[in-house]
KOLPA-111095 format. One record per residue (C-alpha): chain; x negated, y, z negated; residue in three letters. Coordinates in nm, 4 decimals, padded with zeros to 6 digits. Each point is the difference from the previous one (the first is absolute). Layout:
<sites>
SITE  marmi         X         Y         Z  finu
SITE      A         X         Y         Z   Ala
...
</sites>
This chain:
<sites>
SITE  marmi         X         Y         Z  finu
SITE      A   00.0000   00.0000   00.0000   Met
SITE      A  -00.1385   00.3404   00.0954   Thr
SITE      A   00.0190   00.3044  -00.2230   Thr
SITE      A   00.1506   00.3106   00.1523   Ala
SITE      A  -00.2410   00.2960   00.0057   Pro
SITE      A   00.0618   00.2767  -00.2483   Leu
SITE      A   00.1759   00.3020   00.1512   Pro
SITE      A  -00.2304   00.2827   00.0885   Ala
SITE      A  -00.0304   00.2745  -00.2581   Ala
SITE      A   00.1540   00.3278   00.1060   Glu
SITE      A  -00.2004   00.3146  -00.0652   Leu
SITE      A   00.0914   00.3606   00.0519   Ser
SITE      A  -00.2447   00.2125   00.1974   Ala
SITE      A  -00.0917   00.1806  -00.3222   Asp
SITE      A  -00.0693  -00.3274  -00.1831   Glu
SITE      A  -00.2249  -00.1150   00.2846   Ala
SITE      A  -00.1877   00.3309  -00.0050   Arg
SITE      A  -00.0621  -00.0247  -00.3733   Arg
SITE      A  -00.1085  -00.3634   00.0251   Ile
SITE      A  -00.2479   00.0973   00.2713   Ala
SITE      A  -00.1354   00.2898  -00.2060   Leu
SITE      A  -00.0545  -00.2171  -00.3056   Arg
SITE      A  -00.1640  -00.2777   00.1995   Ala
SITE      A  -00.2396   00.2504   00.1550   Gln
SITE      A  -00.0924   00.1529  -00.3357   Gly
SITE      A   00.1887   00.3308   00.0141   Phe
SITE      A   00.2794  -00.0648  -00.2480   Leu
SITE      A  -00.0755  -00.0772  -00.3620   Gly
SITE      A  -00.3162   00.0479  -00.2028   Ala
SITE      A  -00.3130  -00.1090   00.1899   Pro
SITE      A  -00.2164  -00.2762  -00.1421   Asp
SITE      A  -00.2979   00.2157  -00.0837   Arg
SITE      A  -00.1844  -00.2818  -00.1746   Arg
SITE      A  -00.0047  -00.1964   00.3255   Ala
SITE      A  -00.1055   00.3169   00.1817   Gly
SITE      A  -00.1041   00.0033   00.3642   Val
SITE      A  -00.0498  -00.3748   00.0141   Arg
SITE      A   00.3512  -00.0443  -00.1335   Gly
SITE      A   00.1341   00.2212   00.2792   Val
SITE      A  -00.1931  -00.2039   00.2564   Leu
SITE      A   00.1280  -00.3320  -00.1344   Arg
SITE      A   00.3569   00.1280  -00.0163   Ser
SITE      A  -00.0008   00.1396   00.3541   Leu
SITE      A  -00.2012  -00.2915   00.1389   Gly
SITE      A  -00.1965   00.2356   00.2243   Gln
SITE      A  -00.1097   00.3615   00.0338   Val
SITE      A  -00.0449   00.1335   00.3513   Gln
SITE      A  -00.3275   00.1593   00.1088   Leu
SITE      A  -00.0277   00.2827   00.2481   Asp
SITE      A  -00.2744   00.2298   00.1241   Thr
SITE      A   00.1959   00.3244  -00.0522   Ile
SITE      A  -00.1029   00.1905  -00.3104   Ser
SITE      A   00.1784   00.3231  -00.0869   Val
SITE      A   00.0567   00.0135  -00.3750   Leu
SITE      A  -00.1582  -00.3439  -00.0285   Ala
SITE      A   00.0056  -00.3225   00.1953   Arg
SITE      A   00.3230  -00.1976   00.0018   Ser
SITE      A  -00.1305  -00.2852  -00.2152   His
SITE      A  -00.0656   00.2610  -00.2724   Glu
SITE      A   00.3344   00.1758   00.0456   Leu
SITE      A   00.2018  -00.3175  -00.0496   Ile
SITE      A  -00.1012  -00.0750  -00.3620   Pro
SITE      A  -00.0006   00.3743  -00.0735   Tyr
SITE      A   00.3631   00.0245   00.1116   Ala
SITE      A   00.0984  -00.2632  -00.2559   Arg
SITE      A  -00.2367   00.0626  -00.2901   Leu
SITE      A  -00.0699   00.3713   00.0210   Gly
SITE      A  -00.3446   00.1560  -00.0165   Ala
SITE      A  -00.2090  -00.3146  -00.0284   Val
SITE      A  -00.3654   00.0746   00.0731   Gly
SITE      A  -00.1021  -00.0499   00.3600   Arg
SITE      A  -00.3146  -00.1877  -00.1024   Thr
SITE      A   00.2212  -00.2174  -00.2180   Thr
SITE      A   00.2058  -00.0879   00.3077   Val
SITE      A  -00.3039  -00.1070   00.2025   Glu
SITE      A  -00.1447  -00.1983  -00.2902   Asp
SITE      A   00.3308  -00.1781  -00.0546   Ala
SITE      A   00.0016  -00.1212   00.3580   Tyr
SITE      A  -00.3628  -00.0848   00.0537   Trp
SITE      A  -00.1623  -00.1098  -00.3257   Thr
SITE      A   00.0261  -00.3466  -00.1466   Gly
SITE      A   00.1425  -00.1885   00.3016   Ala
SITE      A   00.3557   00.1219  -00.0589   His
SITE      A   00.0817   00.0873   00.3618   Ala
SITE      A  -00.0947  -00.0534   00.3616   Phe
SITE      A   00.0782   00.1777   00.3262   Glu
SITE      A   00.1919  -00.1737   00.2768   Tyr
SITE      A   00.2720   00.0470   00.2588   Trp
SITE      A   00.3463  -00.0100  -00.1548   Ser
SITE      A   00.2481   00.2778   00.0802   His
SITE      A  -00.3099   00.1671   00.1450   Ala
SITE      A  -00.3535   00.0158  -00.1387   Ala
SITE      A   00.0707  -00.0351  -00.3717   Cys
SITE      A  -00.1565  -00.0543  -00.3384   Val
SITE      A   00.1461  -00.3259  -00.1308   Leu
SITE      A  -00.0078  -00.1657  -00.3431   Pro
SITE      A  -00.2612  -00.2743   00.0055   Val
SITE      A   00.2634  -00.2461  -00.1247   Glu
SITE      A   00.1633   00.0223   00.3422   Glu
SITE      A  -00.3098  -00.1257   00.1844   Trp
SITE      A   00.1335  -00.3592   00.0372   Pro
SITE      A   00.3294   00.1251   00.1450   His
SITE      A  -00.1660   00.1705   00.2967   Phe
SITE      A  -00.1489  -00.3296   00.1177   Ala
SITE      A   00.2714  -00.0175   00.2678   Phe
SITE      A  -00.1183   00.3289   00.1471   Arg
SITE      A  -00.3664  -00.0947  -00.0152   Arg
SITE      A   00.0816  -00.3214   00.1892   Arg
SITE      A   00.1960   00.1965   00.2587   Ala
SITE      A  -00.2941   00.2347   00.0610   Tyr
SITE      A  -00.2360  -00.2942   00.0449   Arg
SITE      A   00.2271  -00.1313   00.2753   Asp
SITE      A   00.0090   00.3120   00.2169   Arg
SITE      A  -00.2435   00.2393   00.1699   Pro
SITE      A  -00.1315   00.2798  -00.2197   His
SITE      A   00.1448   00.3230   00.1430   Trp
SITE      A  -00.1666  -00.0661   00.3363   Gly
SITE      A  -00.3516   00.0622  -00.1318   His
SITE      A  -00.2656  -00.2257   00.1491   Glu
SITE      A  -00.2664  -00.1285  -00.2386   Leu
SITE      A  -00.3571  -00.0891   00.0944   Ser
SITE      A  -00.1176  -00.3534  -00.0799   Pro
SITE      A  -00.1483  -00.0288  -00.3477   Gly
SITE      A   00.1282   00.3390  -00.1210   Ala
SITE      A   00.2609  -00.1481  -00.2326   Tyr
SITE      A  -00.2445  -00.2362  -00.1693   Asp
SITE      A  -00.2550   00.2806  -00.0319   Lys
SITE      A   00.2453   00.2203  -00.1924   Val
SITE      A   00.0967  -00.2830  -00.2336   Ile
SITE      A  -00.3681  -00.0725  -00.0659   Ala
SITE      A  -00.0704   00.3685  -00.0749   Gln
SITE      A   00.2815   00.0180  -00.2519   Leu
SITE      A  -00.1102  -00.3242  -00.1621   Arg
SITE      A  -00.3603   00.1205  -00.0316   Asp
SITE      A   00.0517   00.3705  -00.0785   Gln
SITE      A   00.3334   00.0226  -00.1796   Gly
SITE      A   00.2823   00.2487   00.0749   Pro
SITE      A  -00.0689   00.2249   00.3015   Leu
SITE      A   00.1740   00.2581   00.2168   Thr
SITE      A   00.0197  -00.0416   00.3778   Ala
SITE      A  -00.2737   00.2626   00.0308   Thr
SITE      A  -00.2246  -00.2029  -00.2290   Glu
SITE      A   00.0767  -00.3121   00.2021   Leu
SITE      A  -00.1434   00.1627   00.3105   Gly
SITE      A   00.2300   00.2837   00.0950   Gly
SITE      A   00.3738   00.0317   00.0468   Ala
SITE      A   00.0095   00.1388   00.3550   Lys
SITE      A  -00.1770  -00.0067   00.3326   Asn
SITE      A  -00.0441   00.3294   00.1835   Lys
SITE      A   00.3467   00.0044   00.1551   Gly
SITE      A   00.3391   00.1073  -00.1365   Glu
SITE      A   00.1197  -00.0780  -00.3528   Trp
SITE      A   00.1328  -00.3431   00.0985   Trp
SITE      A  -00.3337  -00.0976   00.1535   Asp
SITE      A  -00.1032  -00.2085  -00.2977   Trp
SITE      A  -00.3453  -00.1505  -00.0441   Ser
SITE      A  -00.0450  -00.3762  -00.0191   Asp
SITE      A  -00.0494   00.0300  -00.3753   Ala
SITE      A   00.3295   00.1853  -00.0434   Lys
SITE      A   00.1930  -00.2418   00.2231   Ile
SITE      A  -00.1488  -00.2976  -00.1827   Ala
SITE      A   00.0674   00.1238  -00.3526   Val
SITE      A   00.3551   00.1091   00.0846   Glu
SITE      A   00.0657  -00.3405   00.1539   Arg
SITE      A  -00.1376  -00.1662  -00.3121   Ala
SITE      A   00.2266   00.2248  -00.2071   Leu
SITE      A   00.3111  -00.1019   00.1914   Met
SITE      A  -00.0993  -00.3667  -00.0209   His
SITE      A  -00.0496   00.0241  -00.3758   Gly
SITE      A  -00.3698  -00.0824  -00.0115   Glu
SITE      A  -00.0751   00.3613  -00.0961   Val
SITE      A   00.1813   00.2349  -00.2392   Val
SITE      A   00.0047   00.3779  -00.0337   Val
SITE      A  -00.0945   00.0574  -00.3623   Thr
SITE      A   00.0096   00.3799  -00.0054   Glu
SITE      A   00.0044   00.3184   00.2075   Arg
SITE      A  -00.3184   00.2056  -00.0280   Arg
SITE      A   00.0378   00.3435   00.1537   Gly
SITE      A   00.2966  -00.1561   00.1808   Trp
SITE      A  -00.2294  -00.2631   00.1534   Lys
SITE      A   00.0976  -00.3591  -00.0586   Arg
SITE      A  -00.2410  -00.2009  -00.2136   Val
SITE      A  -00.0013  -00.3668   00.1005   Tyr
SITE      A  -00.0944  -00.3065  -00.2013   Asp
SITE      A   00.0429  -00.3738   00.0368   Leu
SITE      A   00.3370  -00.1238  -00.1210   Ala
SITE      A  -00.1702  -00.2894  -00.1789   Glu
SITE      A  -00.1761   00.2564  -00.2181   Arg
SITE      A   00.2680   00.2673  -00.0356   Ala
SITE      A   00.3193  -00.2004  -00.0553   Ile
SITE      A   00.0391  -00.1906  -00.3291   Pro
SITE      A  -00.0568  -00.3695   00.0589   Gln
SITE      A   00.3422  -00.0995  -00.1311   Glu
SITE      A   00.1595   00.2106   00.2749   Leu
SITE      A  -00.2435  -00.0781   00.2804   Leu
SITE      A   00.2011  -00.2545   00.1919   His
SITE      A   00.2121  -00.0138   00.3126   Asp
SITE      A   00.1959  -00.3150  -00.0786   Asp
SITE      A   00.3457   00.1604  -00.0175   Leu
SITE      A   00.1919  -00.0690   00.3200   Asp
SITE      A   00.1501   00.2822   00.2038   Asp
SITE      A   00.3502  -00.0542  -00.1365   Thr
SITE      A  -00.1112   00.0284  -00.3621   Glu
SITE      A  -00.2074   00.3112   00.0741   Cys
SITE      A   00.2882   00.1757   00.1714   Val
SITE      A   00.2496  -00.1094  -00.2655   Arg
SITE      A  -00.2155   00.1580  -00.2696   Arg
SITE      A  -00.0490   00.3243   00.1924   Leu
SITE      A   00.3721   00.0301   00.0747   Val
SITE      A   00.0757  -00.0458  -00.3693   Arg
SITE      A  -00.2674   00.2527  -00.0980   Gln
SITE      A   00.1329   00.2541   00.2496   Ala
SITE      A   00.3533  -00.0468  -00.1314   Gly
SITE      A  -00.1195   00.0562  -00.3561   Glu
SITE      A  -00.1954   00.3118   00.0994   Ala
SITE      A   00.2939   00.1475   00.1903   Leu
SITE      A   00.2683  -00.1115  -00.2440   Gly
SITE      A   00.2536  -00.0343   00.2785   Val
SITE      A  -00.0407   00.0066   00.3767   Gly
SITE      A   00.1208  -00.1125   00.3369   Thr
SITE      A  -00.1743  -00.2639   00.2059   Arg
SITE      A  -00.1965   00.2729   00.1816   Ala
SITE      A  -00.0939   00.1741  -00.3277   Asp
SITE      A  -00.1355  -00.3133  -00.1635   Ile
SITE      A  -00.1659  -00.1509   00.3062   Ala
SITE      A  -00.1721   00.3276   00.0863   Asp
SITE      A  -00.1567   00.0328  -00.3446   Tyr
SITE      A  -00.2762  -00.2478   00.0906   His
SITE      A   00.0694  -00.0039   00.3766   Arg
SITE      A   00.1671  -00.3393  -00.0113   Ile
SITE      A   00.1670  -00.1091   00.3236   Lys
SITE      A   00.3798  -00.0114  -00.0068   Ala
SITE      A   00.0092  -00.3709   00.0759   Glu
SITE      A  -00.2465  -00.0675  -00.2815   Gln
SITE      A   00.2211   00.1956  -00.2384   Phe
SITE      A   00.3079  -00.1941   00.1077   Asp
SITE      A  -00.1768  -00.3308  -00.0586   Ala
SITE      A  -00.0882   00.0726  -00.3635   Val
SITE      A   00.2458   00.2534  -00.1423   Val
SITE      A   00.2377  -00.2628  -00.1392   Glu
SITE      A  -00.2852  -00.1658  -00.1907   Ala
SITE      A  -00.1606   00.3289  -00.1042   Ser
SITE      A   00.2160   00.0532  -00.3080   Gly
SITE      A   00.1420   00.3281   00.1306   Leu
SITE      A   00.3787   00.0186  -00.0156   Val
SITE      A   00.2345   00.1253   00.2723   Pro
SITE      A   00.1809   00.3250  -00.0708   Val
SITE      A   00.2144   00.2489   00.1832   Thr
SITE      A  -00.0646   00.3722  -00.0333   Val
SITE      A   00.2723   00.2517   00.0752   Ala
SITE      A  -00.0764   00.1952   00.3142   Gly
SITE      A  -00.3001  -00.2048   00.1069   Trp
SITE      A   00.1888  -00.2058   00.2554   Gly
SITE      A  -00.2643  -00.2736  -00.0065   Lys
SITE      A  -00.0593  -00.3097  -00.2133   Pro
SITE      A  -00.2361   00.0619  -00.2888   Ala
SITE      A  -00.1860  -00.1907  -00.2695   Trp
SITE      A  -00.1029   00.0994  -00.3503   Ala
SITE      A  -00.2389  -00.1065  -00.2712   Asp
SITE      A   00.2239  -00.1798  -00.2535   Pro
SITE      A  -00.1909   00.1647  -00.2864   Ala
SITE      A   00.0911   00.3392   00.1467   Ala
SITE      A   00.3681  -00.0891  -00.0206   Leu
SITE      A  -00.0181  -00.1198  -00.3592   Ala
SITE      A  -00.0152   00.3431  -00.1638   Thr
SITE      A   00.1242   00.3433   00.0929   Glu
SITE      A  -00.2803   00.2262   00.1247   Pro
SITE      A  -00.0381   00.2822  -00.2500   Arg
SITE      A  -00.2657   00.2351  -00.1279   Gly
SITE      A  -00.1920   00.3108   00.0857   Arg
SITE      A  -00.0359   00.1003   00.3623   His
SITE      A  -00.3415   00.0982   00.1316   Arg
SITE      A  -00.0431   00.3374   00.1699   Thr
SITE      A  -00.2878  -00.0111   00.2463   Thr
SITE      A  -00.1368   00.0472   00.3500   Leu
SITE      A  -00.0013  -00.3206   00.2038   Leu
SITE      A  -00.2546  -00.1137   00.2531   Ser
SITE      A   00.1661  -00.0776   00.3359   Pro
SITE      A  -00.1719  -00.3392  -00.0364   Phe
SITE      A   00.1683  -00.0756  -00.3330   Asp
SITE      A   00.1952  -00.3262   00.0100   Ser
SITE      A   00.3058   00.1791  -00.1398   Leu
SITE      A   00.0390   00.1921   00.3272   Ile
SITE      A  -00.2333  -00.1432   00.2647   Trp
SITE      A   00.2837  -00.1630   00.1982   Glu
SITE      A   00.2117   00.2762   00.1551   Arg
SITE      A   00.3265  -00.1960   00.0467   Pro
SITE      A  -00.0097  -00.1120  -00.3657   Arg
SITE      A  -00.0746   00.3530  -00.1221   Thr
SITE      A   00.2921   00.1351   00.1997   Glu
SITE      A   00.2294  -00.2764  -00.1247   Arg
SITE      A  -00.0907   00.0372  -00.3683   Ile
SITE      A  -00.0636   00.3726  -00.0321   Phe
SITE      A   00.1770   00.1519   00.3004   Gly
SITE      A  -00.3355   00.1604   00.0773   Phe
SITE      A  -00.1715  -00.0054   00.3385   Thr
SITE      A  -00.3760   00.0248  -00.0190   His
SITE      A  -00.2730  -00.0295   00.2587   Arg
SITE      A  -00.3760   00.0263  -00.0381   Leu
SITE      A  -00.0958   00.2808   00.2386   Glu
SITE      A  -00.3789  -00.0275  -00.0248   Ala
SITE      A  -00.0054  -00.1554   00.3471   Tyr
SITE      A   00.2587   00.2386   00.1451   Val
SITE      A  -00.1372   00.2978   00.2007   Pro
SITE      A  -00.0082   00.3029  -00.2277   Lys
SITE      A   00.2560   00.2060   00.1964   Pro
SITE      A   00.2511  -00.2852  -00.0334   Lys
SITE      A  -00.0344  -00.0494  -00.3756   Arg
SITE      A   00.3083   00.0779  -00.2031   Val
SITE      A  -00.1139  -00.0506  -00.3596   His
SITE      A  -00.3808   00.0015   00.0271   Gly
SITE      A  -00.3096  -00.2151   00.0477   Tyr
SITE      A   00.0312  -00.2127  -00.3162   Phe
SITE      A   00.3402   00.0937  -00.1388   Ala
SITE      A   00.0528  -00.1791  -00.3308   Met
SITE      A   00.3583  -00.0667  -00.1127   Pro
SITE      A   00.0850   00.1210  -00.3490   Val
SITE      A   00.1693  -00.2534  -00.2274   Leu
SITE      A   00.2056   00.1334  -00.2904   Ala
SITE      A   00.2930  -00.1448  -00.1903   Gly
SITE      A  -00.0104  -00.3077   00.2197   Gly
SITE      A   00.0581   00.2063   00.3147   Arg
SITE      A  -00.2201   00.1414   00.2741   Leu
SITE      A   00.0550   00.3734  -00.0333   Val
SITE      A  -00.2492   00.1577   00.2371   Gly
SITE      A  -00.3421  -00.0136   00.1635   Arg
SITE      A  -00.3358   00.1641  -00.0561   Val
SITE      A  -00.2816   00.0156   00.2553   Asp
SITE      A  -00.3033   00.0536  -00.2263   Pro
SITE      A  -00.3587   00.1043   00.0502   Ala
SITE      A  -00.2887   00.0997  -00.2274   Arg
SITE      A  -00.2001   00.3185   00.0247   Glu
SITE      A  -00.2609   00.0103  -00.2745   Gly
SITE      A   00.1897  -00.0207  -00.3279   Arg
SITE      A   00.3327   00.0925   00.1568   Thr
SITE      A   00.2615  -00.2507   00.1083   Leu
SITE      A   00.1583   00.1556   00.3069   Val
SITE      A   00.3528  -00.0990   00.0988   Ala
SITE      A  -00.0210   00.0642   00.3723   Arg
SITE      A   00.3675  -00.0684   00.0341   Gln
SITE      A   00.2742  -00.0857  -00.2485   Ile
SITE      A   00.3376  -00.1310   00.1046   Thr
SITE      A   00.2626   00.0112  -00.2744   Leu
SITE      A   00.3391  -00.1671   00.0121   Asp
SITE      A   00.1398   00.2980  -00.1888   Gly
SITE      A  -00.0342   00.2134  -00.3152   Pro
SITE      A   00.0279  -00.2975  -00.2342   Lys
SITE      A  -00.3258  -00.1401   00.1387   Ala
SITE      A  -00.2093   00.3000  -00.1091   Val
SITE      A  -00.0883  -00.1151  -00.3567   Pro
SITE      A  -00.0880  -00.3520   00.1139   Ala
SITE      A  -00.2211   00.1131   00.2865   Val
SITE      A  -00.1770   00.2503  -00.2257   Ala
SITE      A  -00.0600  -00.2675  -00.2628   Arg
SITE      A  -00.1326  -00.2480   00.2573   Ala
SITE      A  -00.2353   00.2624   00.1441   Leu
SITE      A  -00.1349   00.1091  -00.3380   Arg
SITE      A  -00.0741  -00.3559  -00.1059   Glu
SITE      A  -00.1636  -00.0881   00.3327   Ala
SITE      A  -00.2143   00.3138  -00.0124   Ala
SITE      A  -00.1264  -00.0824  -00.3476   Glu
SITE      A  -00.0714  -00.3605   00.1003   Trp
SITE      A  -00.2256   00.0997   00.2906   Val
SITE      A  -00.1786   00.2722  -00.1959   Gly
SITE      A   00.1810   00.3073   00.1323   Cys
SITE      A   00.0975   00.2794  -00.2361   Asp
SITE      A   00.2461   00.1828   00.2247   Ser
SITE      A   00.2693  -00.0652   00.2605   Val
SITE      A   00.0831   00.2211   00.2961   Ser
SITE      A   00.2908  -00.0298   00.2415   Val
SITE      A  -00.0314   00.0963   00.3655   Glu
SITE      A   00.3399  -00.0895   00.1502   Arg
SITE      A   00.3365  -00.0906  -00.1481   Leu
SITE      A   00.3079  -00.1076   00.1925   Asn
SITE      A   00.2181   00.2045  -00.2372   His
SITE      A  -00.1898   00.3313  -00.0281   Pro
SITE      A   00.2627   00.1362  -00.2375   Glu
SITE      A  -00.1117  -00.2621  -00.2545   Leu
SITE      A  -00.3650   00.1117   00.0086   Ala
SITE      A   00.0210   00.2262  -00.3096   Pro
SITE      A   00.1632  -00.2787  -00.2005   Glu
SITE      A  -00.2607  -00.2519   00.1140   Leu
SITE      A  -00.2927   00.2322  -00.0772   Val
SITE      A   00.1423   00.0591  -00.3488   Thr
SITE      A   00.0441  -00.3748  -00.0533   Ala
SITE      A  -00.3581  -00.0608   00.1071   Leu
SITE      A  -00.1112   00.2330  -00.2785   Gly
</sites>
């Protein structure tokens, strides 16, 4: 006799929003004792990116949840003591070292396909492995140079070889030094109890789907699969066994799944007021951000300047569990400059001012200036609020 499945839980749009905020660390008191490493374990990944305005994105993400944690503290939390590694997940990400076994499916997939079209000279791969074994952790420059004399994608043999070894899992990025990757052998950098690839693809994907569901709290198939760039068919094959439960969310119009622990208690607590990196997992997927917050956001760093609407690196402002505006920041000496501020209305002024003051203090600025405001009539009120 078969048991009928439990009916899907029904959530209001507001309940789903609050569940998502709590799961992402923005509702309720943060776990300060766990610190940056706790944020990393909870999120399951922190995205890396080359753009640095206030700070790089992997610094902004724990800051947004914990407040003014020291920037050196952030780097140390990631890179000291074999607590994390860098690999391709949602994009290039810092990942908790405990997740190393669950990316075996991706390492196997990379071994079975050409490496980005780069040709590799005979013996170059073995030479890089031997250098790392003999000399310890090295950058691509120290391995023999990252580039040939052509364009930026014209990698040297050493760079092609070490990146291939990274994708295959024989090499690990153990830190970023001046934004350069530092490579080491996985056998030396990953704890021995985790250094195995014996989990099959199904078990790896099942774990990552569950982890993504826990980190998001509630999400559609696209939300959850996109978190670690899992293929839709892989998601479909494991979601029933993942432990996530089916739910319906008012207004979403799509099937969704939730972390059962997220449904067990009502999300309550203090809301965080902060600037958000565009690469923050709370908002990195535009359709989800629009669905949950009714807020359309686009990173315009790669948009020609005359076509930008909100600015080069416009950072959404989170306050009271809502996205209430945007700030395009820059730094000039000890002044945080808001090149452009977009407010949803007068009620957003105190929150935006608070977020700017805290961000300025965090990056060592002692003043804030505003260049453009979409509601010029609110400028006096904003300047007063900024103090």
